[in-house]
Structures are given as C-alpha cells and as structure tokens.
C-alpha positions as CSV (number, residue, x, y, z in Angstrom):
1,M,0.2,-11.8,-14.5
2,R,2.4,-12.7,-11.6
3,R,0.6,-13.1,-8.3
4,L,2.9,-11.2,-5.9
5,G,0.4,-11.5,-3.1
6,A,0.7,-15.2,-3.0
7,M,4.3,-14.9,-1.9
8,L,3.2,-13.6,1.5
9,A,1.2,-16.7,2.2
10,A,4.2,-18.8,1.2
11,V,6.4,-16.9,3.7
12,L,3.8,-17.5,6.4
13,L,3.7,-21.2,5.8
14,V,7.5,-21.3,6.1
15,A,7.4,-19.2,9.3
16,G,4.6,-21.2,10.9
17,C,2.6,-18.0,11.3
18,S,-1.1,-17.5,11.3
19,S,-2.9,-18.8,8.3
20,G,-4.7,-16.7,5.7
21,S,-4.7,-16.0,2.0
22,A,-3.2,-12.7,0.7
23,T,-4.7,-10.7,-2.0
24,S,-2.8,-10.5,-5.3
25,A,-1.5,-7.4,-6.9
26,P,-0.7,-6.7,-10.5
27,S,2.9,-7.1,-11.8
28,V,2.8,-6.2,-15.4
29,A,5.5,-5.9,-18.1
30,P,4.9,-5.2,-21.8
31,A,5.8,-7.8,-24.2
32,S,8.7,-5.7,-25.6
33,A,10.5,-5.9,-22.2
34,S,11.2,-9.5,-22.8
35,A,13.2,-8.9,-25.9
36,A,15.0,-6.0,-24.4
37,A,16.0,-8.0,-21.4
38,A,17.2,-10.9,-23.5
39,S,19.4,-8.6,-25.6
40,A,20.8,-6.9,-22.5
41,A,21.5,-10.1,-20.7
42,A,23.3,-11.5,-23.7
43,S,25.8,-8.6,-23.8
44,V,28.1,-10.1,-21.1
45,V,27.6,-13.6,-20.0
46,P,29.4,-14.6,-16.8
47,S,31.1,-18.0,-16.6
48,T,29.5,-20.6,-14.3
49,A,32.6,-20.3,-12.0
50,P,34.6,-17.2,-11.2
51,S,38.1,-16.8,-12.7
52,Q,41.0,-17.2,-10.3
53,A,42.5,-13.9,-11.6
54,P,42.2,-11.0,-9.1
55,V,38.9,-9.2,-9.5
56,T,37.3,-6.3,-7.6
57,I,33.6,-5.8,-7.2
58,T,31.5,-3.1,-5.6
59,Y,28.3,-3.5,-3.5
60,L,26.0,-0.5,-3.6
61,T,23.6,-0.1,-0.6
62,H,21.6,2.5,1.3
63,W,22.2,0.8,4.6
64,P,23.3,2.9,7.6
65,P,26.8,2.8,9.0
66,A,26.1,0.0,11.6
67,Q,24.9,-2.4,8.9
68,V,27.7,-1.4,6.5
69,D,30.2,-2.3,9.3
70,L,28.4,-5.6,9.7
71,L,28.5,-6.3,6.0
72,N,32.2,-5.5,5.9
73,S,32.8,-8.0,8.7
74,Y,31.1,-10.7,6.5
75,I,33.1,-9.6,3.5
76,K,36.3,-10.2,5.4
77,K,35.2,-13.8,5.9
78,F,34.3,-14.2,2.3
79,E,37.6,-12.7,1.1
80,A,39.6,-15.0,3.4
81,A,38.1,-18.0,1.6
82,N,38.2,-16.3,-1.9
83,S,41.6,-14.5,-1.9
84,N,41.3,-13.4,-5.5
85,I,38.0,-11.5,-5.0
86,T,37.9,-8.0,-3.3
87,V,34.5,-6.6,-2.3
88,N,34.1,-2.9,-1.7
89,V,31.0,-1.3,-0.2
90,Q,29.5,2.0,-1.5
91,A,26.8,3.4,0.7
92,V,24.5,6.2,-0.4
93,P,21.3,7.7,1.0
94,F,18.1,5.9,0.0
95,G,17.1,9.0,-1.9
96,S,20.1,8.7,-4.1
97,L,20.1,4.9,-4.6
98,L,18.1,4.6,-7.8
99,S,19.8,7.6,-9.4
100,T,23.2,6.2,-8.6
101,I,22.3,2.9,-10.2
102,R,21.0,4.7,-13.3
103,T,24.0,6.9,-13.7
104,Q,26.8,4.6,-12.7
105,A,25.7,1.2,-13.8
106,G,26.5,1.7,-17.5
107,S,30.1,0.6,-17.2
108,P,32.2,-2.0,-15.5
109,N,33.5,0.7,-13.2
110,G,30.0,1.2,-11.8
111,P,28.5,-0.8,-8.9
112,T,28.7,-4.5,-9.6
113,I,26.0,-5.4,-7.0
114,A,23.1,-3.2,-5.9
115,G,20.3,-3.7,-3.4
116,I,17.1,-2.6,-5.0
117,Y,13.4,-2.1,-4.4
118,D,11.4,-4.7,-6.4
119,L,9.4,-1.9,-8.0
120,W,12.5,-0.8,-9.9
121,L,13.3,-4.2,-11.4
122,P,11.2,-4.1,-14.6
123,E,12.8,-0.8,-15.6
124,L,16.3,-2.0,-14.8
125,V,15.7,-5.0,-16.9
126,K,14.3,-3.0,-19.8
127,D,17.3,-0.7,-19.7
128,G,19.7,-3.6,-19.7
129,I,21.2,-2.8,-16.3
130,A,20.2,-5.9,-14.3
131,A,21.8,-9.2,-15.4
132,K,20.1,-12.6,-15.4
133,A,21.2,-14.9,-12.7
134,P,23.4,-17.8,-13.9
135,D,21.9,-21.4,-13.8
136,S,23.7,-22.4,-10.6
137,Q,22.3,-19.3,-8.7
138,V,18.9,-19.8,-10.2
139,K,18.8,-23.3,-8.8
140,D,19.9,-22.0,-5.4
141,I,17.2,-19.3,-5.3
142,Q,14.5,-21.7,-6.4
143,A,15.5,-24.2,-3.8
144,N,15.7,-21.8,-0.8
145,W,13.0,-19.1,-1.2
146,P,9.2,-19.4,-1.5
147,A,8.3,-20.0,-5.2
148,N,5.8,-17.1,-5.4
149,L,8.4,-14.7,-4.0
150,V,10.8,-15.8,-6.6
151,S,8.4,-15.4,-9.5
152,G,6.8,-12.3,-8.1
153,A,9.7,-10.1,-6.7
154,V,12.9,-11.1,-8.5
155,S,11.7,-12.3,-11.9
156,V,10.7,-10.6,-15.2
157,D,9.1,-12.6,-18.0
158,G,10.1,-15.8,-16.3
159,S,13.8,-15.1,-15.8
160,I,15.4,-14.6,-12.4
161,Y,17.4,-11.4,-11.9
162,G,18.5,-11.4,-8.3
163,Y,18.5,-12.8,-4.8
164,P,15.4,-12.0,-2.7
165,N,16.2,-10.3,0.6
166,E,13.5,-8.8,2.6
167,I,9.7,-8.2,2.9
168,D,8.4,-5.0,4.4
169,L,5.0,-3.7,5.2
170,Y,3.4,-0.7,7.0
171,M,1.4,-0.8,10.2
172,L,0.3,1.6,12.9
173,N,2.9,2.4,15.5
174,Y,1.8,4.1,18.7
175,N,3.2,5.2,22.0
176,K,1.5,3.2,24.8
177,K,2.6,5.7,27.5
178,L,0.9,8.6,25.7
179,F,-2.2,6.5,25.1
180,A,-2.3,5.7,28.9
181,D,-1.8,9.3,29.8
182,A,-4.8,10.2,27.6
183,G,-6.9,7.5,29.1
184,I,-7.0,5.4,25.8
185,A,-7.0,1.7,26.4
186,A,-6.4,0.3,22.9
187,P,-5.2,1.4,19.5
188,P,-7.8,2.7,17.0
189,A,-9.5,0.0,14.9
190,T,-11.4,2.3,12.6
191,W,-11.0,5.7,11.0
192,A,-13.5,7.1,13.4
193,D,-11.5,5.8,16.3
194,L,-8.3,7.2,14.8
195,V,-9.8,10.7,14.6
196,K,-11.3,10.5,18.1
197,D,-8.0,9.2,19.7
198,A,-5.9,11.7,17.7
199,K,-8.0,14.6,19.2
200,A,-7.4,13.2,22.7
201,L,-3.7,12.8,22.2
202,T,-3.0,16.3,20.7
203,K,-1.5,19.0,22.9
204,R,-1.0,22.6,22.1
205,D,0.8,25.5,23.7
206,A,-0.8,28.8,24.7
207,S,-0.6,30.1,21.1
208,G,-2.4,27.1,19.8
209,Q,0.8,25.6,18.2
210,I,0.8,21.8,18.3
211,T,3.4,20.4,20.7
212,Q,2.3,16.8,20.6
213,Q,0.4,15.6,17.5
214,G,-2.1,12.9,17.8
215,F,-1.3,11.4,14.4
216,G,1.8,11.9,12.2
217,L,2.1,12.1,8.4
218,I,5.4,11.7,6.7
219,N,6.5,14.1,3.9
220,S,9.5,14.6,1.6
221,W,10.0,10.9,1.0
222,D,8.0,9.2,-1.7
223,S,7.4,5.8,-0.2
224,G,6.9,7.3,3.3
225,V,4.1,9.4,1.8
226,V,2.5,6.9,-0.6
227,H,2.7,3.6,1.3
228,P,0.8,4.8,4.4
229,W,-1.8,6.5,2.2
230,L,-2.2,3.4,0.1
231,S,-2.5,1.2,3.2
232,F,-5.5,3.3,4.2
233,V,-7.0,3.1,0.7
234,L,-6.6,-0.7,0.8
235,S,-8.2,-0.8,4.2
236,D,-11.2,1.1,2.8
237,G,-11.8,-1.4,-0.1
238,G,-9.8,0.5,-2.7
239,T,-6.7,-0.2,-4.9
240,L,-4.0,1.8,-6.6
241,L,-4.4,0.1,-10.0
242,K,-6.8,-2.1,-11.8
243,G,-4.4,-3.9,-14.2
244,T,-2.5,-0.8,-15.4
245,T,-5.3,1.7,-15.0
246,P,-4.9,4.1,-12.1
247,Q,-7.7,4.3,-9.5
248,L,-6.8,7.7,-7.9
249,T,-10.2,9.2,-8.3
250,S,-12.0,6.2,-6.7
251,A,-14.2,6.6,-3.7
252,A,-11.5,5.1,-1.5
253,A,-8.8,7.3,-2.7
254,A,-11.0,10.4,-2.2
255,A,-12.0,9.2,1.3
256,V,-8.4,8.8,2.4
257,T,-7.3,12.1,1.0
258,N,-10.3,13.8,2.7
259,L,-9.3,12.1,6.0
260,Y,-5.8,13.6,5.7
261,D,-7.3,17.0,5.1
262,E,-9.6,16.6,8.1
263,L,-6.7,15.5,10.3
264,V,-4.5,18.5,9.3
265,R,-6.9,21.3,8.6
266,T,-10.3,20.6,10.3
267,D,-9.3,18.8,13.5
268,K,-5.7,20.1,13.6
269,V,-4.3,17.0,15.2
270,T,-1.6,16.6,12.5
271,D,1.2,19.1,11.9
272,P,3.0,18.4,8.5
273,A,6.0,20.4,9.7
274,M,6.6,17.6,12.2
275,G,6.7,14.9,9.6
276,T,9.6,15.9,7.3
277,S,12.0,13.1,6.1
278,N,15.5,13.6,4.9
279,A,17.4,11.7,2.1
280,N,18.3,9.0,4.7
281,T,14.6,8.5,5.6
282,T,15.3,9.9,9.0
283,G,14.8,13.4,10.3
284,P,11.9,15.2,12.1
285,F,9.3,12.5,11.5
286,L,11.5,10.0,13.3
287,D,12.7,12.5,16.0
288,N,9.2,13.6,16.9
289,F,8.0,10.0,17.3
290,T,11.0,8.9,19.4
291,N,10.8,12.1,21.6
292,G,7.1,11.5,22.4
293,K,5.8,14.4,20.3
294,T,4.0,12.1,17.9
295,A,1.5,9.7,19.4
296,M,0.7,7.6,16.3
297,I,2.2,7.1,12.9
298,V,2.0,4.5,10.1
299,M,5.5,3.2,9.3
300,A,7.4,0.1,8.1
301,N,8.9,-2.6,10.2
302,W,12.5,-1.8,9.2
303,W,12.7,1.3,11.4
304,E,12.7,-0.8,14.5
305,S,16.5,-0.5,14.9
306,A,16.3,3.3,14.5
307,L,13.6,3.5,17.2
308,Q,15.6,1.2,19.6
309,S,18.8,3.3,19.1
310,A,17.1,6.6,19.7
311,M,14.7,5.5,22.5
312,K,16.8,3.0,24.5
313,T,14.6,1.7,27.3
314,N,11.7,3.9,26.2
315,F,11.3,1.7,23.1
316,D,9.2,-0.6,25.4
317,N,6.5,2.1,25.1
318,I,6.1,1.5,21.4
319,A,3.5,-1.0,20.1
320,T,2.3,-2.0,16.7
321,A,-1.3,-2.4,15.5
322,P,-3.2,-3.1,12.2
323,I,-4.1,-0.2,9.9
324,P,-7.4,1.4,11.0
325,V,-10.2,0.2,8.7
326,G,-12.3,2.6,6.7
327,P,-16.1,2.7,6.5
328,N,-16.1,0.6,3.3
329,G,-13.2,-1.7,4.1
330,D,-13.4,-5.4,4.8
331,G,-10.5,-5.4,7.2
332,A,-7.0,-4.0,7.7
333,H,-4.7,-4.3,4.7
334,S,-1.1,-3.0,4.7
335,V,0.8,-2.4,1.5
336,S,3.9,-4.6,1.3
337,Y,7.0,-4.7,-0.9
338,A,10.2,-6.7,-1.3
339,W,13.9,-6.0,-1.9
340,L,16.5,-7.9,-3.8
341,T,20.2,-7.8,-4.8
342,V,21.0,-7.6,-8.5
343,V,24.2,-7.7,-10.6
344,N,25.3,-5.1,-13.2
345,A,24.9,-6.5,-16.7
346,H,27.6,-4.0,-17.8
347,A,30.2,-5.5,-15.5
348,T,32.9,-7.7,-17.0
349,A,32.3,-11.5,-17.1
350,D,34.8,-12.0,-14.3
351,Q,33.1,-9.3,-12.1
352,Q,29.7,-10.8,-12.7
353,A,30.8,-14.3,-11.9
354,A,32.5,-13.0,-8.7
355,A,29.4,-11.0,-7.7
356,W,27.1,-14.0,-8.1
357,T,29.5,-16.2,-6.1
358,F,29.6,-13.6,-3.3
359,L,25.8,-13.2,-3.3
360,Q,25.2,-16.9,-3.1
361,W,27.7,-17.1,-0.1
362,L,26.1,-14.1,1.7
363,H,22.7,-15.6,1.4
364,D,23.8,-19.1,2.5
365,V,23.7,-20.6,6.0
366,G,27.0,-20.0,7.9
367,S,28.0,-16.6,6.3
368,G,26.7,-14.6,9.3
369,D,26.9,-14.8,13.1
370,T,23.6,-16.7,13.9
371,A,23.5,-20.5,13.8
372,S,21.5,-21.8,10.9
373,A,21.1,-18.3,9.4
374,S,22.8,-16.4,6.6
375,G,24.8,-13.2,6.8
376,M,22.0,-11.4,4.9
377,G,19.6,-12.7,7.4
378,D,21.7,-11.3,10.3
379,L,21.9,-7.9,8.5
380,L,18.2,-7.7,7.9
381,I,17.1,-8.8,11.4
382,S,19.5,-6.2,12.9
383,M,17.3,-3.5,11.4
384,G,13.9,-5.1,12.2
385,I,13.4,-6.3,8.7
386,L,11.6,-9.5,7.9
387,P,13.9,-12.0,6.0
388,S,12.5,-14.1,3.2
389,G,14.9,-17.1,2.9
390,T,13.4,-20.3,4.4
391,S,16.4,-21.0,6.6
392,D,16.5,-17.4,7.9
393,V,12.8,-17.4,8.7
394,T,13.3,-20.6,10.8
395,A,16.5,-19.3,12.5
396,F,14.9,-16.0,13.6
397,Q,11.6,-17.3,14.9
398,S,12.2,-15.9,18.4
399,K,13.0,-12.5,17.1
400,L,10.1,-12.5,14.7
401,S,7.8,-13.3,17.6
402,A,8.9,-10.2,19.6
403,P,6.0,-7.8,20.3
404,F,7.0,-5.0,17.9
405,L,7.6,-7.4,14.9
406,Q,4.9,-9.9,15.7
407,A,2.1,-7.6,14.5
408,Y,3.9,-7.1,11.2
409,V,4.3,-10.8,10.8
410,N,0.7,-11.3,11.5
411,G,-0.2,-8.6,9.0
412,L,1.5,-10.5,6.1
413,S,-1.5,-12.7,5.5
414,S,-3.7,-9.7,4.7
415,A,-1.1,-7.4,3.1
416,I,-1.4,-6.4,-0.5
417,P,1.9,-5.9,-2.5
418,F,2.6,-2.7,-4.2
419,P,1.9,-3.2,-8.0
420,I,5.1,-3.9,-9.9
421,V,4.8,-2.0,-13.2
422,L,7.1,-0.1,-15.5
423,G,7.0,3.6,-14.5
424,G,6.2,2.6,-10.9
425,A,8.9,4.9,-9.4
426,E,7.6,7.9,-11.4
427,L,4.0,7.1,-10.5
428,T,5.0,7.0,-6.8
429,T,6.7,10.4,-7.0
430,A,3.8,12.0,-8.8
431,L,1.3,10.6,-6.2
432,Q,3.6,11.8,-3.4
433,K,3.4,15.3,-4.6
434,S,-0.3,15.3,-4.9
435,I,-0.8,13.9,-1.4
436,E,1.6,16.5,0.0
437,S,-0.2,19.3,-1.8
438,V,-3.2,18.4,0.4
439,E,-1.2,18.2,3.6
440,F,0.3,21.6,3.0
441,G,-2.9,23.3,1.9
442,Q,-1.9,23.8,-1.7
443,A,-4.8,21.9,-3.3
444,T,-8.1,20.5,-2.3
445,P,-8.4,16.7,-2.0
446,T,-10.5,16.5,-5.2
447,A,-8.1,18.6,-7.2
448,A,-5.1,16.7,-5.9
449,M,-6.5,13.3,-6.8
450,Q,-7.6,14.5,-10.2
451,S,-4.1,15.8,-10.9
452,A,-2.6,12.5,-9.6
453,Q,-4.9,10.4,-11.9
454,S,-4.0,12.5,-14.9
455,Q,-0.3,12.2,-14.2
456,A,-0.5,8.5,-13.5
457,Q,-2.3,7.9,-16.8
458,Q,0.4,9.8,-18.7
459,I,3.2,7.9,-16.9
460,L,1.8,4.4,-17.4
461,G,0.6,5.3,-20.9
462,Q,4.2,5.4,-22.0
463,Y,4.5,1.7,-21.4
464,Y,1.0,0.2,-21.6
465,K,-1.5,0.9,-24.3
C-alpha cells in the first residue's frame, strides 16, 4: 500500500517548512490492474527521442483563460526551439474534464496530454488511457520530485505515468473585517466556536431571510462538497475508508453531517442557496464570499487568484486558519490531493514522444518567467497553487510565505490525502449527493449516511472483494 501521506512531509522538508509527520492514506489497486496497465502501455511505445517529422499534439486542461494564455506563451518558446512540434491547448470546464478524457482519449485525434486529479489515475491506467512514462522522463521525475509524491500520486503498481504538478488542501477562509465588525478576535478553533461565531456573523432582513451567512457550504460540485466535509471528519478523528471499506456511518461521519444540519436548519446560519457552484467551480459560492455575504467557508488554496481578481484591495481582509477541531479530534486535519499531467496511450508513437518532450521541458527550470523555476511552477503559483517540484518550491519561497498561503503550507504536515482507489470518482459523486440531501432538507443525517455507506460499498465492491 502506497503511503501518500508521506509525500507531504517530503515536500515540507524541501520547502524548509515546519516539521511534522503526515498521516498516511490508502491507495489501493487490485492485482488485475497491473496486467491491464502493462497491456495498455504496450500498445504504442514512444521512441526515446521525438521524430523530426512534423507532429501536432493537444494539451487538455481545465485552467481559466489567464492561465491558458500564460501556457500558450510558454508553448511559443517551446515551439521556437522545437520547430517540428505544434502544441494546441484545449480548455474545458472542470466539470467536463474527466468525461472529455474518457470520451476523446480513445484515438490519436483525442487530447495527447491531460492534466488530471490523482484520484482518476488508477481508472485511467486500468482502461488503457494513461501511458507509462519513458525511461528518460522517469529518471527526470525521480530526480526532481519527492520520492513519496512520485510513488504515491503519479504511479500505479510501481510504474510512473505522469509528471507531478500540484498539491492542494482545504482550510478555513474567513473575512477579517466581518469578524472585527462582529467583535470576534480570532477564527474558530473548535466546532463549538464555529457555531458560536457563525451565529454572531449571520445577518437577516426583516423577513428573516439571510443576507450575510456566518458559514458557507458549497454545493453542485463534488469535490467542493466532499473535501470540506471530509476535512471536518478527519478533524474529529474519523476517516473515509479503512483499507477499501467505507466508514460513512462512523461516529465522526455522523457528527459532521449533524453539524451541517444544525448550521442549516437549527441555527439557520448557513443558506445552501448561497453556496452553488457552476461547472467552472465558480458561481454564487465564490461571489457571496468575495462580496462579503459569506463570513467563513472551507476552501482550497487554488482559489487565491479568483479571490484576488474579484476583491482587489479587499483581498487583504481574507485570512486562512486550520479546520475547526471536533470534540473527538486530536487536531486539525485537512484533506489533501495532487494533480499530474499524463499522456494518451492511444496517441501515435511520435505524438507520445513529442508530448513527453514537451512535458519535461515545461517542468524544467528556465521554461517559465521566474528565475530558477519552471513554466509549470509559474502557472501554478499564479493561481495560488502549491507546486511540488523541488526547484519550484525553492524558487517560490517568498510567495509560499505570504499570509494567505502560509497557513496552507503549515497545514501540509497534518493533512491526510484523499484515498486513491478505483471507483474513487464515483464514490465522491455518491457522497456529494448524500451530503447535499441533508443541506437541502431532503434526508435526515442518519438516512443520508446510511445511503452513502450502501452506495460506497456497491461502488468499491466492483473492484475490491
């Protein structure tokens, strides 16, 4: 079993951050996945060096326009030095990313390169979509990224399938001005503090309608629902899985779901209508926070650029704090996850070779705008995302020490990675729907978690016996 949690400690050592040991999380693939992956990888084997014949490749991403423009500027640099390779960018909303990979990656005309969430890797390997990295790129990855990140986030059954990019985690974001106006001196450290502060921060109009919610919950986006919920579970001593057995009817899972019900229905300090996300993972939940209508929310580091763009100088009012700890928790534990770039195993040999050449260049020092950093590092840091390459972590030390990101960096040592299992995406969606059923009054917390447990067992039972 790969120890994904150890990668976080490795990143901390590279970054020179505070010490601590991270808790491991399961990353499990059935034995049959190894044979399937080997068969898929053998279908098209790229040469160790790209052909000099003209070749066109496509890079699939969910990044917003500003980052696509930045990526295109780096592509121009690459193409100037590699005149036979043309790199096109295809951008889709996050909500369409996995489905686009699944439907288009079956042929050489589909995306050659794709940025993916590490939870999706086992399935893409099993289905023969992700290609194994060639030996030269394997050596580059092993030399320039923390070993446990490589083994935990970009490998299946000991084989490397992509370049590691980013690490993300969830923390409590809050509006310091709203806190000061309510006479609250510090962010909540416990669930009891969270409820008390949310009550003091909530405002209503004459009809009783919430105009400023004390605490916001995201809906209509699977990770935006599940990752904050799971961070609370982890901070109350719970877990999502034990091995491959769901723990959705555990005491911690029940306690968090009851907390949500209390915030929405009993105390009326959370309005689900204010927390909707669109396919681009923006929308009302973002707008209400940036407009000062949501005082607190649990969200990932990568939305820093969206907050800065929307809030301008008012971004200085935003601060970051650890997840409030539950009554049975031993401390704050955020859920964390990683992203990587993979190559389409159905692309031609020349396309695959060109894709790996481009990815190695993009992740190498000198491809971007910052001295001693890579183009990928520049792209990630422009969005407030924590890079994982050793040279990038060193190059961006001042940025990673900025107030908003510093708390996320500090939280890495106690973060717990989301379990990497086959069926993980389906599991996330099923759990999202159960949590939302509580938020919108469609099910009791007990019924919702019983339903989630049953569905999770069915999903994982397809792959693990």
